[in-house]
Every structure is written in structure tokens, then in C-alpha cells.
C-alpha positions as CSV (number, residue, x, y, z in Angstrom):
1,M,62.7,109.5,129.4
2,R,61.0,106.9,131.8
3,E,62.2,103.3,129.9
4,L,65.6,105.0,130.3
5,N,67.9,104.2,133.2
6,L,69.4,107.0,135.3
7,P,72.7,107.6,133.6
8,Q,71.0,107.5,130.0
9,R,68.8,110.3,130.9
10,E,71.6,112.0,131.8
11,A,73.3,111.4,128.9
12,I,70.4,112.6,127.0
13,K,70.3,116.4,129.4
14,H,73.9,117.2,129.5
15,I,74.1,119.6,126.3
16,H,76.6,122.3,127.7
17,S,79.7,120.9,128.0
18,P,81.9,118.4,126.2
19,L,80.4,114.9,127.1
20,L,81.8,111.6,126.8
21,V,79.3,108.9,126.8
22,L,81.4,105.6,127.8
23,A,78.9,103.0,126.9
24,G,79.9,99.6,127.3
25,A,78.7,96.6,124.9
26,G,74.7,96.3,124.7
27,S,74.0,99.1,127.0
28,G,71.5,101.2,124.8
29,K,73.7,103.4,123.1
30,T,71.9,104.6,120.2
31,R,69.1,104.9,122.0
32,V,71.0,107.3,123.3
33,I,72.3,108.8,120.6
34,T,69.1,109.2,118.8
35,K,66.8,110.3,122.1
36,K,69.2,113.2,122.7
37,I,68.7,114.5,119.6
38,A,65.3,114.7,119.7
39,W,65.5,115.7,123.2
40,M,68.1,118.9,122.0
41,I,65.1,120.0,119.3
42,Q,62.3,119.5,121.1
43,E,63.0,120.5,124.7
44,A,66.2,122.5,124.7
45,G,65.0,124.2,121.1
46,I,68.6,123.7,119.3
47,S,67.4,124.1,115.4
48,P,68.1,120.9,113.5
49,K,70.7,122.6,111.4
50,Q,72.8,123.5,113.9
51,I,73.2,119.8,115.1
52,I,75.5,117.3,113.6
53,A,75.4,113.6,113.9
54,V,78.4,111.3,112.6
55,T,78.8,107.6,112.6
56,F,81.2,105.4,110.2
57,T,79.1,103.6,107.9
58,N,76.5,104.7,105.6
59,K,73.6,101.8,107.1
60,A,74.6,103.3,111.0
61,A,73.8,106.6,109.5
62,R,70.7,105.4,108.2
63,E,69.5,103.8,111.0
64,M,70.3,106.9,113.1
65,Q,68.4,109.0,110.7
66,S,65.3,106.2,110.4
67,R,65.2,106.0,114.1
68,V,65.6,109.9,115.0
69,S,62.3,110.7,112.5
70,Q,60.4,108.1,114.3
71,L,60.9,110.3,117.4
72,L,60.1,113.9,115.7
73,H,56.9,114.9,114.4
74,G,56.2,116.4,111.0
75,K,59.1,119.0,110.0
76,E,60.9,118.8,113.5
77,G,64.1,118.1,111.9
78,Q,64.0,119.8,108.7
79,G,67.9,120.6,108.4
80,L,69.2,117.8,110.3
81,T,72.3,116.5,109.5
82,V,73.1,112.8,110.0
83,S,75.7,111.3,108.0
84,T,79.1,109.2,107.9
85,F,82.6,111.0,108.5
86,H,83.2,111.0,104.9
87,T,80.2,112.0,103.4
88,L,80.3,115.1,106.0
89,G,83.7,116.1,104.2
90,L,82.5,115.3,100.8
91,N,80.2,118.1,101.2
92,I,82.5,120.4,103.0
93,L,84.8,120.1,99.7
94,R,82.3,120.6,97.8
95,R,80.9,123.6,99.0
96,E,84.7,124.9,99.5
97,H,86.0,123.3,96.8
98,K,87.6,127.0,95.7
99,F,89.2,127.3,98.3
100,L,91.6,124.4,98.1
101,G,91.8,124.7,94.4
102,Y,89.7,122.3,93.3
103,K,86.9,123.1,90.3
104,A,83.0,122.3,91.1
105,N,82.0,118.4,90.3
106,L,84.9,116.7,92.2
107,S,85.6,113.1,91.6
108,I,85.7,110.5,94.4
109,F,88.1,108.1,93.5
110,D,87.1,104.6,95.2
111,N,90.0,102.0,96.0
112,H,90.1,100.7,92.1
113,D,90.3,103.7,90.7
114,S,93.4,104.7,93.3
115,H,94.8,101.2,92.4
116,S,94.3,101.9,88.5
117,L,95.9,105.3,88.8
118,L,99.1,104.0,91.0
119,R,99.5,101.7,88.2
120,D,99.2,104.3,85.6
121,L,101.7,106.3,87.8
122,L,104.2,103.5,87.9
123,Q,103.8,101.9,84.8
124,H,106.9,102.8,83.1
125,E,109.3,101.6,86.7
126,E,111.3,98.8,87.2
127,D,110.3,96.3,90.1
128,I,106.8,97.7,90.8
129,N,104.7,94.6,91.2
130,A,100.9,93.4,92.7
131,D,102.4,93.8,95.8
132,Y,104.4,96.7,96.1
133,L,101.0,98.6,94.3
134,D,98.7,97.1,97.1
135,K,101.4,98.5,99.5
136,L,102.0,101.5,98.1
137,Q,98.0,102.4,98.2
138,S,97.5,100.5,101.9
139,N,100.8,103.3,103.0
140,I,99.8,106.4,101.6
141,S,95.9,105.7,103.2
142,R,97.7,104.7,106.5
143,Y,99.4,108.6,105.9
144,K,96.6,110.4,105.3
145,N,94.7,108.6,108.5
146,N,97.4,109.9,110.7
147,F,97.3,113.2,108.8
148,I,100.7,112.8,107.3
149,V,100.9,115.1,103.7
150,P,103.9,113.9,101.3
151,E,106.2,116.6,102.7
152,Q,105.9,115.3,105.9
153,A,106.1,111.8,105.1
154,L,109.4,112.1,103.1
155,E,110.8,113.5,106.7
156,L,109.9,110.9,108.6
157,A,111.5,108.3,106.1
158,Q,114.2,106.8,107.2
159,D,115.3,104.4,104.1
160,E,115.4,104.7,100.4
161,A,112.4,102.5,100.6
162,A,110.1,105.3,102.4
163,K,112.2,108.1,100.4
164,L,110.4,105.9,97.3
165,M,107.1,105.4,98.5
166,A,107.0,109.1,100.0
167,G,108.1,110.2,96.5
168,H,105.1,108.1,95.0
169,Y,102.6,109.3,97.5
170,A,103.7,113.4,96.2
171,A,103.4,111.9,92.8
172,Y,100.1,110.6,93.3
173,Q,98.3,113.5,95.3
174,R,99.7,115.5,91.9
175,Q,98.2,113.6,89.7
176,L,94.9,113.3,91.8
177,K,94.4,117.1,91.7
178,A,95.3,117.7,88.2
179,Y,92.3,115.2,87.8
180,N,90.2,117.4,89.9
181,A,89.6,114.1,92.0
182,A,89.9,113.3,95.9
183,D,90.1,109.6,97.4
184,F,88.3,107.9,100.4
185,D,90.8,109.2,102.7
186,D,91.3,113.1,101.0
187,L,87.3,113.5,102.3
188,I,88.5,113.6,105.8
189,M,92.4,115.2,104.9
190,Q,91.4,117.5,103.1
191,P,88.5,119.5,105.0
192,V,91.4,119.1,107.9
193,Q,93.8,121.4,105.6
194,L,91.1,123.5,104.7
195,F,90.0,124.8,108.1
196,Q,94.0,125.1,108.8
197,Q,94.6,127.3,106.0
198,H,91.6,129.3,105.8
199,P,90.1,130.5,109.7
200,E,87.3,132.2,107.9
201,V,86.2,129.3,106.8
202,L,86.5,127.4,110.1
203,A,84.9,129.9,111.7
204,R,81.4,130.1,109.9
205,W,81.5,125.7,109.7
206,Q,82.0,126.6,114.1
207,Q,78.9,128.7,113.8
208,R,76.8,126.7,112.1
209,V,77.7,123.5,115.0
210,K,76.4,124.3,117.9
211,H,76.2,121.0,119.0
212,L,78.4,117.5,117.6
213,L,77.2,113.9,117.8
214,V,80.4,111.1,117.2
215,D,78.9,107.5,117.4
216,E,81.6,104.6,117.5
217,Y,83.9,107.2,118.8
218,Q,86.4,104.8,119.8
219,D,86.9,103.8,116.3
220,T,88.4,107.3,115.5
221,N,91.6,108.0,113.4
222,A,94.1,111.0,114.0
223,T,92.8,113.0,111.3
224,Q,89.0,112.3,112.3
225,Y,90.0,113.4,115.5
226,Q,91.6,116.7,114.0
227,L,88.3,117.6,112.0
228,L,86.1,116.9,115.3
229,K,88.1,119.3,117.3
230,L,88.6,122.0,114.6
231,L,84.4,121.8,114.1
232,V,83.4,122.3,117.8
233,G,86.7,124.7,118.4
234,K,88.6,124.8,121.6
235,H,85.2,125.6,124.3
236,G,83.3,123.3,121.9
237,V,80.0,121.8,123.0
238,F,79.7,117.9,121.6
239,T,79.0,114.2,123.0
240,V,81.3,111.4,121.8
241,V,80.0,107.8,122.3
242,G,82.6,105.0,122.1
243,D,83.8,101.9,123.9
244,D,87.3,101.3,124.2
245,D,86.9,97.7,124.9
246,Q,85.3,97.5,121.5
247,S,88.5,99.4,119.6
248,I,89.4,96.5,116.7
249,Y,90.3,98.7,113.7
250,A,93.8,99.8,114.5
251,W,94.7,97.8,110.9
252,R,92.7,100.7,109.3
253,G,93.9,103.9,111.4
254,A,91.5,103.8,114.6
255,Q,93.3,105.0,117.8
256,P,91.3,104.2,121.1
257,E,93.7,106.0,122.7
258,N,91.9,109.1,121.4
259,M,89.6,108.5,124.6
260,R,92.9,109.9,126.7
261,L,93.3,112.8,124.5
262,L,89.9,113.9,124.9
263,A,90.3,113.8,128.4
264,K,93.7,116.1,127.9
265,D,92.3,118.6,125.4
266,Y,89.0,119.0,127.3
267,P,89.9,119.6,130.6
268,S,86.0,120.1,131.4
269,L,85.3,116.4,129.7
270,K,82.0,114.8,131.5
271,V,82.1,111.2,131.5
272,I,79.2,108.9,131.9
273,K,79.4,105.4,132.1
274,L,76.4,103.3,130.3
275,E,77.5,100.0,132.0
276,Q,73.8,98.4,133.0
277,N,73.8,95.6,129.8
278,Y,70.3,94.6,128.0
279,R,71.6,91.8,126.2
280,S,73.0,89.2,128.2
281,S,73.2,87.1,130.7
282,N,75.2,88.3,134.4
283,R,77.7,84.8,133.5
284,I,78.5,85.7,129.9
285,L,79.1,89.5,131.2
286,K,81.5,88.0,133.8
287,L,83.2,86.4,131.6
288,A,83.7,89.5,129.4
289,N,84.8,91.9,132.4
290,H,87.1,89.4,133.3
291,L,88.9,89.2,130.1
292,I,88.8,92.9,129.4
293,G,90.3,93.6,132.9
294,N,93.6,93.0,131.5
295,N,93.7,95.6,129.4
296,P,95.1,99.0,130.6
297,H,92.0,101.7,130.3
298,V,91.7,105.3,130.9
299,F,88.7,104.6,132.5
300,E,86.8,101.8,134.1
301,K,83.6,100.0,133.6
302,K,82.1,97.1,134.9
303,L,79.1,95.6,132.8
304,W,75.7,94.3,134.4
305,S,72.3,92.8,133.7
306,D,69.1,92.4,134.8
307,K,68.6,88.9,133.3
308,G,69.9,86.5,135.5
309,A,72.8,84.4,135.9
310,G,72.5,82.6,133.2
311,E,73.8,79.5,131.6
312,M,77.1,77.6,132.3
313,T,79.6,78.6,129.2
314,R,81.2,75.9,127.4
315,V,85.1,74.7,126.4
316,I,85.0,71.8,123.9
317,V,88.3,70.7,122.8
318,T,88.0,68.4,119.2
319,D,90.4,66.3,117.3
320,D,90.9,68.5,114.4
321,Q,89.5,71.1,112.4
322,V,87.0,68.7,110.7
323,N,86.0,67.4,113.9
324,E,85.9,70.9,115.2
325,A,83.4,72.0,112.6
326,E,81.3,69.0,112.8
327,K,81.1,69.0,116.9
328,V,79.5,72.7,116.5
329,V,76.8,71.8,114.0
330,T,76.1,68.6,115.9
331,E,75.2,70.9,118.8
332,I,73.4,73.3,116.9
333,M,71.3,70.8,115.9
334,H,70.6,69.0,119.4
335,H,70.2,72.6,121.2
336,K,67.4,73.6,118.6
337,F,65.9,70.3,118.6
338,K,65.9,70.4,122.5
339,H,65.0,74.1,123.0
340,R,62.7,74.5,119.9
341,T,64.8,77.1,118.8
342,E,65.3,78.6,115.1
343,Y,68.7,78.2,113.0
344,E,69.0,81.9,113.1
345,D,69.7,82.1,116.7
346,Y,72.9,80.8,116.4
347,A,76.5,82.1,115.4
348,I,79.6,81.2,114.3
349,L,82.5,83.4,115.1
350,Y,85.8,83.4,114.2
351,R,89.1,84.9,113.6
352,S,90.2,84.6,110.1
353,N,87.7,84.4,106.9
354,H,89.3,80.7,106.0
355,Q,88.3,79.2,109.2
356,S,84.8,79.2,107.8
357,R,85.3,76.4,104.9
358,H,84.8,73.1,107.3
359,F,81.9,74.8,109.0
360,E,79.8,75.3,105.8
361,A,80.5,72.1,104.3
362,A,79.0,70.2,107.6
363,L,76.1,72.7,107.4
364,R,75.8,72.0,103.7
365,S,76.1,67.9,104.6
366,F,72.7,68.0,107.0
367,N,71.2,70.8,104.7
368,I,71.3,73.6,107.3
369,P,70.6,76.8,106.1
370,Y,73.7,79.2,107.1
371,F,74.8,82.5,105.4
372,V,78.4,84.1,105.9
373,S,78.8,87.7,106.6
374,G,82.1,89.7,106.2
375,G,83.4,87.2,104.0
376,T,83.0,85.3,100.7
377,S,80.6,82.2,100.4
378,F,81.9,78.7,99.4
379,F,80.0,79.2,96.4
380,S,80.9,82.7,95.2
381,R,84.2,81.4,95.0
382,A,85.8,81.9,91.8
383,E,87.5,78.3,91.8
384,V,84.2,76.6,92.9
385,K,82.3,78.5,90.1
386,D,84.8,77.4,87.4
387,I,84.2,74.0,88.4
388,L,80.8,73.7,89.1
389,A,80.4,75.7,85.4
390,Y,82.2,72.7,83.9
391,L,80.0,70.3,85.3
392,R,76.7,72.6,84.4
393,L,77.8,72.5,80.6
394,L,78.8,68.6,80.5
395,A,75.2,68.2,82.3
396,N,73.7,70.6,80.3
397,P,74.9,71.5,76.6
398,V,72.9,74.4,76.6
399,D,73.9,76.3,79.3
400,D,75.6,79.0,77.0
401,N,76.5,81.0,80.4
402,A,78.4,78.1,81.4
403,F,80.0,77.7,78.1
404,L,81.6,81.6,78.8
405,R,83.0,81.2,82.2
406,I,85.0,78.3,81.3
407,A,86.0,78.8,77.5
408,N,89.0,80.3,78.6
409,V,89.3,79.0,82.1
410,P,92.1,78.0,82.0
411,R,93.9,80.0,79.3
412,R,93.1,78.6,76.0
413,E,93.3,81.6,73.5
414,V,90.1,81.8,73.4
415,G,89.7,85.5,72.7
416,T,87.1,87.6,73.3
417,T,86.7,88.4,69.5
418,T,86.4,84.7,69.2
419,L,83.3,84.4,71.6
420,E,81.6,87.7,70.1
421,K,81.5,86.2,66.9
422,L,80.7,82.7,67.9
423,G,77.6,84.4,70.1
424,I,76.8,86.3,66.9
425,Y,76.5,83.0,64.6
426,A,75.0,80.8,67.4
427,N,72.0,83.9,67.5
428,S,71.5,83.6,63.9
429,R,71.4,79.9,63.5
430,N,69.3,79.8,67.2
431,V,71.7,77.2,68.5
432,A,73.9,76.5,71.7
433,L,77.4,77.9,71.9
434,L,79.0,74.5,72.0
435,H,76.9,73.0,69.1
436,A,77.4,76.3,67.0
437,C,81.2,75.1,67.4
438,F,80.7,71.9,65.4
439,E,78.9,73.8,62.7
440,F,80.5,74.0,59.2
441,N,79.4,77.4,58.4
442,L,81.7,78.7,61.5
443,T,84.7,78.5,58.8
444,T,83.1,81.7,57.2
445,I,83.9,84.0,60.2
446,L,86.6,82.3,62.3
447,S,90.3,81.6,61.0
448,R,91.4,78.6,61.1
449,R,93.8,78.5,64.0
450,N,90.9,80.4,66.0
451,L,88.1,77.5,64.7
452,D,90.9,74.5,65.9
453,V,91.2,76.1,69.6
454,L,87.6,76.3,69.6
455,L,87.0,73.1,68.4
456,H,90.0,71.0,70.8
457,F,87.4,72.3,73.8
458,A,84.3,71.5,72.1
459,D,85.7,68.0,71.1
460,W,87.0,67.8,75.2
461,V,83.5,68.9,76.7
462,K,81.7,66.4,74.0
463,T,83.9,63.3,75.4
464,M,83.8,64.3,79.2
465,A,79.6,64.7,78.5
466,T,79.6,61.1,77.3
467,R,82.1,59.7,80.0
468,A,79.2,61.5,82.3
469,E,76.4,59.1,81.0
470,T,77.9,56.5,82.4
471,E,80.4,57.2,85.6
472,P,79.5,58.5,88.9
473,P,79.1,62.2,89.0
474,N,82.3,62.7,91.2
475,V,84.0,60.7,89.5
476,I,83.8,63.0,86.5
477,A,84.4,66.1,88.7
478,R,87.8,65.0,89.4
479,A,88.7,63.9,86.1
480,V,87.5,67.7,85.3
481,V,89.9,69.5,87.4
482,E,92.6,66.9,86.2
483,G,91.8,67.4,82.9
484,I,91.7,70.8,82.5
485,R,95.0,71.1,84.7
486,Y,93.4,73.4,87.2
487,E,95.9,73.2,90.2
488,A,98.9,73.7,87.5
489,W,96.6,77.0,86.1
490,L,96.0,78.6,89.7
491,K,100.1,78.0,90.3
492,E,100.6,80.2,87.0
493,T,98.1,83.2,87.9
494,S,98.6,83.3,91.9
495,E,101.0,85.6,93.3
496,T,102.2,83.4,95.8
497,K,102.3,79.6,96.5
498,E,100.4,80.2,99.6
499,A,97.5,81.8,97.4
500,A,97.8,78.9,94.9
501,K,97.2,76.7,97.9
502,R,94.3,78.3,99.3
503,R,92.6,78.5,96.0
504,M,93.0,74.8,95.2
505,S,92.0,73.9,99.0
506,Y,88.7,75.4,97.7
507,V,88.3,73.2,94.9
508,D,89.2,70.1,97.2
509,D,86.7,71.1,99.5
510,L,84.3,71.0,96.7
511,L,85.4,67.7,95.7
512,D,85.2,65.7,98.9
513,W,81.7,66.9,99.1
514,L,80.9,66.4,95.6
515,D,82.2,62.8,96.6
516,Q,79.3,62.8,99.8
517,L,76.7,63.8,97.4
518,A,77.5,61.3,95.0
519,E,76.1,58.6,97.3
520,K,72.7,60.4,97.0
521,Y,72.7,61.6,93.4
522,S,73.6,58.7,91.1
523,T,73.4,60.9,87.8
524,L,75.5,64.1,86.8
525,S,72.5,65.9,85.7
526,E,70.8,65.2,89.4
527,L,73.7,66.5,91.4
528,V,74.5,69.7,89.6
529,S,70.9,70.6,89.9
530,H,70.8,70.0,93.8
531,I,73.4,72.3,93.9
532,M,72.3,74.9,91.7
533,L,69.4,75.2,93.9
534,L,71.6,75.5,97.1
535,D,73.8,78.1,94.9
536,I,70.0,80.1,94.2
537,L,68.5,79.7,98.2
538,E,72.1,81.1,99.4
539,R,71.7,84.1,96.5
540,Q,68.2,84.7,97.9
541,N,69.2,84.6,101.9
542,A,72.1,87.1,100.7
543,D,69.5,89.0,98.7
544,A,66.5,89.1,101.0
545,Q,66.3,88.8,104.5
546,Q,69.0,86.7,105.5
547,K,68.0,83.2,107.4
548,G,69.9,80.5,109.1
549,V,73.2,80.1,111.5
550,A,75.2,82.9,111.0
551,L,78.8,82.6,109.9
552,M,81.1,85.7,110.0
553,T,84.6,87.3,111.7
554,F,84.5,88.7,115.1
555,H,85.0,92.0,112.9
556,A,81.8,91.5,111.0
557,A,80.2,90.5,114.1
558,K,80.5,93.9,115.8
559,G,77.6,95.5,116.7
560,L,75.0,92.0,116.3
561,E,73.5,89.9,119.0
562,F,72.2,86.6,119.0
563,P,70.8,84.3,121.7
564,H,73.5,81.9,121.1
565,V,76.7,82.4,120.2
566,F,79.8,79.9,119.1
567,M,83.5,81.2,119.3
568,V,85.6,78.7,117.6
569,G,89.4,78.3,117.0
570,M,90.3,79.1,120.2
571,E,93.9,78.7,120.0
572,E,97.0,80.5,120.0
573,D,97.6,81.8,116.1
574,L,94.2,82.1,115.4
575,L,92.9,84.0,118.7
576,P,95.7,85.7,119.4
577,H,96.4,85.6,115.1
578,H,99.8,84.6,114.4
579,N,100.9,88.1,113.6
580,S,99.9,90.1,117.0
581,T,103.1,89.9,118.7
582,D,103.6,92.8,120.2
583,D,101.5,94.0,123.8
584,A,99.3,96.8,121.4
585,A,98.3,93.6,118.8
586,I,97.9,91.4,121.7
587,Q,95.7,94.1,123.8
588,E,93.8,94.3,120.1
589,E,92.7,90.7,120.2
590,R,91.8,90.8,123.5
591,R,89.3,93.4,122.6
592,L,88.2,91.1,119.8
593,A,87.5,88.0,121.9
594,Y,85.5,90.7,124.1
595,V,83.5,91.9,121.2
596,G,82.9,87.9,120.7
597,I,82.1,87.0,123.9
598,T,79.6,89.9,123.9
599,R,77.5,89.3,121.5
600,A,76.0,86.2,123.4
601,Q,72.4,86.6,124.6
602,K,71.7,83.3,126.4
603,S,74.3,80.6,125.7
604,L,78.4,80.7,124.5
605,T,80.5,78.0,123.7
606,F,84.2,78.1,122.9
607,T,85.6,75.4,120.6
608,L,89.6,74.4,119.8
609,A,91.0,71.9,118.1
610,D,93.4,69.7,119.8
611,K,95.3,69.6,116.3
612,R,94.9,71.4,113.0
613,K,95.8,71.3,109.2
614,R,99.0,73.8,108.1
615,Y,100.4,73.6,104.7
616,G,99.4,70.4,104.3
617,K,100.7,69.1,108.1
618,L,99.0,68.1,111.1
619,E,100.0,70.4,113.9
620,G,99.2,70.4,117.7
621,C,97.4,73.1,118.7
622,D,97.6,75.2,122.1
623,P,94.9,77.0,123.8
624,S,94.2,80.1,123.5
625,R,95.8,82.5,126.4
626,F,92.4,84.2,126.7
627,L,90.7,81.3,127.7
628,K,93.6,80.8,130.5
629,E,92.4,84.7,131.3
630,L,89.1,83.1,132.1
631,P,87.7,82.7,135.9
632,E,88.2,78.8,135.8
633,N,84.6,78.4,137.9
634,E,82.6,79.6,135.1
635,L,83.9,77.0,132.3
636,E,82.7,73.3,132.0
637,W,85.2,71.7,129.7
638,F,84.3,69.0,127.7
639,G,87.1,66.8,125.3
640,K,90.7,65.4,125.5
641,R,92.7,67.6,127.6
642,I,90.6,67.6,130.9
643,P,89.8,64.4,133.7
644,T,88.6,61.6,131.9
645,A,85.5,62.0,134.4
646,L,84.4,65.1,132.0
647,Q,84.8,63.7,128.7
648,N,81.6,61.2,128.1
649,Q,78.3,62.4,128.1
650,T,75.8,61.0,130.3
651,P,73.5,58.8,128.8
652,E,70.5,61.0,129.2
653,E,72.9,63.3,126.8
654,K,73.1,60.5,124.6
655,K,70.1,59.6,124.1
656,S,69.0,63.5,123.5
657,V,71.8,64.1,120.6
658,G,70.3,60.9,119.3
659,N,66.7,61.9,119.1
660,A,67.6,65.4,117.6
661,H,69.6,63.5,114.8
662,L,66.7,61.4,114.1
663,A,63.9,64.5,114.3
664,H,66.6,66.1,111.5
665,L,66.0,63.3,109.1
666,K,62.7,63.3,109.6
667,S,62.2,67.2,108.9
668,L,64.6,66.2,105.7
669,L,62.3,63.5,104.5
670,A,59.3,65.5,105.3
671,N,60.7,68.3,102.6
672,K,61.6,66.3,99.9
């Protein structure tokens, strides 16, 4: 207890009435939860079998369980439940399945299973497409998160489209029941229905729960709140830990107003505020407090720190999104050189995954290690994999994996049966798939038509491989994309024109990058080897401990912290997002910005572009309204929208940046 502050100690020892711990960012909430569990077992004499702690992700549950285990000795924690909401719900269903008419061995449908079931149910209906199925699946999830059963959905429907969806929801639930299955959202909804319909079952579970702890309470939806209320009863004892300022999941049903409901439903509720931040400097916290103060609050709080004032926050205005990425990467190199830091000390945070492209390109151009979290990295995109597979096969005709990937991309009627027969033949002859295409005996196992299609493809590959021996690799890459009519194929296979453009933009990024690499690697073989090494290193980083600059969305960054943070794209229509039109949505976007700010420990930099390319056209950008809500005296502006006197670097700063570039180049040469 000696290492805890007074509010933390008070929260740990309060066990006899409902408690809300309002835990600000970086205030040590996980420490409070884990130490409270240990204190209840070791000091208050509560049996671990009567304690249930729930959170939202398996990772968070594992971390909580691990930290509790370190505080307990021997078998002290035997019988303790630490799990996600959904795991708790699944355990309830498996124990009490008979009361809801299920058989044993209940099946759980994931998103893919649910989507397939909906597609099978509606396959004979007209005007049903992939977009409708996605929307229907999303609406069914929203119904369940708001505790709306099919009959209620039908009653609430105000037009024919809503009635149709409610009908499909009912059919979907009937089919799930027939399969003795439940989907992910049922794992919360069905236990609530169970407890409501069977008081004797509820009484048994209430008797078991002596104390319920809920982490990240602000992320609970309506159905999860109902489950909490039922488990603890009207006069139940619980501890919920949360921060309404970090509620950023309304799109998946989270209701920050559950804070308000808690105070209403439990008049004896005690509120303890954890306001001391152990992460950030006071300048960073001042920005966070100032920004979030523009949102309405049920409970007010102000973060503070004993880590000193800290550095001023910078705002950098750049010409466009490419210049923005280059500027951020240059700033990271300069800062790392000056302060002798590591690349993993830096994070680049953005609102939407598509913003990562230019930052990845800039980082790759300087061979700076990085990883993408909460999104798809450059090398993992199907479009990039397709084009690289073509280049791999041209550089190495015995690369069978590359051959199999592109044999029917774009579609050229090379079926799976044909490829299977080709593979069997190639293995029997101990030759590569491409070489097998030209062997005479292949006519004995393939029809003339299938062989002609295969030979047409193989001849084209052979021709391009010959060209690659004498022509620059970037020229060959562009010839490949044009020769296979890849852009036309993307238009044919994408659901919308916008999706096709977005997918093609990644191919364009790849081609532009190959133009740069061609200055260093003169042959296709050298260039492909370099790219494959980068791809392997990236996958190793993803599989092992991730090293390098972190790229992630604000959503993915929640719960993490970094010494130095760059919040990029601080513009209207990016943050706040252009889909955020009403007050509630703007408030959630402001909470996202708050989450971003409070990830920073030592330094924080905002960047924005003067112009940004949208659908092929450069358009002017306005600074985010959230920048205007920050105290002016806490920001240092750099760029073209500020007084000329502030735009230019001092000679000392220019010299320092130059030295950083030189040091980086020397390190690259030393590692060759």
C-alpha cells in the first residue's frame, strides 16, 4: 500500500458498497484493480470463488490474471474468475444451457460464420448483395448490444426497409437456435434473458458473486450493463473502473452514459477520482484537460503530474500529405540523433488507417524500422502481394509460391483442378511449375483448352523475364501492371469505384517506391531480394517483440504510451472525421484526440497539411477545430500559416538536422 497514493488506497479498501473509480489516463487503474483483488482475498477474507473480474479483451484479461497471480501466494487465488465479458457469458450459457432450450456442446459462431449463415438464408431473395449482408450483420449486432430482441425490432421499425431487416433478424435467430449455436453478441444477450426469465438461476449466480469488478467500464453497452445489474442485484457490491473521457467505441455500442445510469440506479454509489497521472508532463496534461473540458461531464476531473512542466507542444503545418510524412520522419531522425533515443520511443498516430501509406513510404525510404498496429501494413495488402509475386517469379522462375498466387490473378481461367494436376506432374518430374508448363507430356493430363490457357500465361512470364534481364526493374514493374490490366481487374472485383481507386493507390505507391529503389538496385533480382528481406523483417517484428516506430490509429493506441508522439492529420474532415456531424459524434472525436494526447510521455507534436489529395485532386485543408480549442500559449507553430518570423529554423537548428541526416547515412553504410 505504501507505493500507492491516497485515492488509490481508498479505492482498494472500499468493498462494502457500490464504487465507481473514475480513473484518468495514466493514473494506475490496472494496479488498483489487481491490488484490490489481492487485498480482498488476503486482508478482507473474501473467497476467490466469490470474486469475478471482467474486462473487454483477452489480452487485458491475461495481463490482469498475471499481475494478480504475482500478488498472491500458492493456492490463494484458486477459484478466482478473471475473464472477458464474453467468456463470462459463455461460461454461464454452458452451465445453464438447458434453461434456454440449448443442448450441450453449444457452438459459437464468429463473424465469418454469421455472415455465411445470413448469405445462405437470403440466397434466394432478390436485391440482396454483399453490402446489404454487411449492413444486416451490423444491425443485428447493434440490436443485441442494445438488448433488442427480434419482436421489439419489428415493433420499432418505422419503414419497410427496417421491417425487412427485423424479419431477417428473426429468421437468423431461429436458424442459430436450430444449429444449437450462438453468435458473439448472444454471449451477453442470452445470459441476460436467462436471468430475467429464470429467477431461481439468477439467485444462484447472485449468491456466488460477492464482489464484481469491471475494467474499462466506459466501454460497456446496454446489454452488458444489464448483465452487471442482474449479477450484483439491487443492493449489490461492485467496483467499476473507467474514464468517460476515453469512451471511443460508440460505433460498436459503447455507452458512456452508463456512468450516469450507475449514479441513478445506485444512490449509495461512491465515486473516487484518480487524477494523478504517472505518464505525462504537466504541459501535455494541460492540453488534455483543456480540450476535454469542452465535453459535458457527469463527473469532473483534472489530471496532474509530478513530472514537471515538460516540453512545449509543436504544431507543424506542411504543404501536403507527402510533405507531412517526410517532415515527420525527418523530425524523428533529428530527435533520435540529438537525444540518443531508440526508434521504438516514437509513435505516429492517425484517425484512419489509410493515412499510414505515406508515412510507411517515408520510413521505408530511409530504412527506418517500423510496425503498423491496428491496421494492414504495406506488405500485407493483397494488391502489393500480387505485384510482388509477379516480380518474384520473373526474377526467380522456380518460385512456385509466387506462381500459384498469380496464376489466376487477374482471372484467366486457370482453375484449381488444372493447378492441382500441374503440381502433381511437376513433383513427379522434380521441376518448377513454370518449367512444367512447357513439357510435352503435360498434354496427357490436361485438356487442350486448359493447356492453351496455361501456356499463354507461361509464355508471357517467359517473355517478361527475358525483358527483365536488360531493362530497369522499375520499368518492368510498370510493364507488368499494365500488361495484366491490373487496374481494370480491380475495378471488376471491387464493390465500389472508391474501393477500386483505394486499392490501386497502393499499387501506385509500390511503383513509386520501386522507382526510388531502382536508383540503387540495377537488376530485378537485387531489387526483389531487398524487398523480400524487408518483408521478412516486418513479419518477424509482427510475430516477435515489435521494434521500430509505431504507426497506429487513435483507437489502437488506447492503453499504450510512448515517450514521443506525433498526432498527424490534425484537420477538419480527418479529426474530427467527416462522418461526424452531430454533437454526440463530435464529442466522441474530441475524446479520440484526448486519447491521442494522453499517450505522450515527454513530447507531443501535431502535424497537418495545407492541402491534401482527395480522389486525385489537391484540395485545401482547414486546421482541426480541436487545435483551436487548445491554449495558444502552450503551442509553438511552424509552417506556412504562421508569421514569417516563426517559419524559419535557426542556423543552429538547420545544422543539427543536417548532422542527423549525415549520422543516419553513416549508420546505413556501416550496416551494409
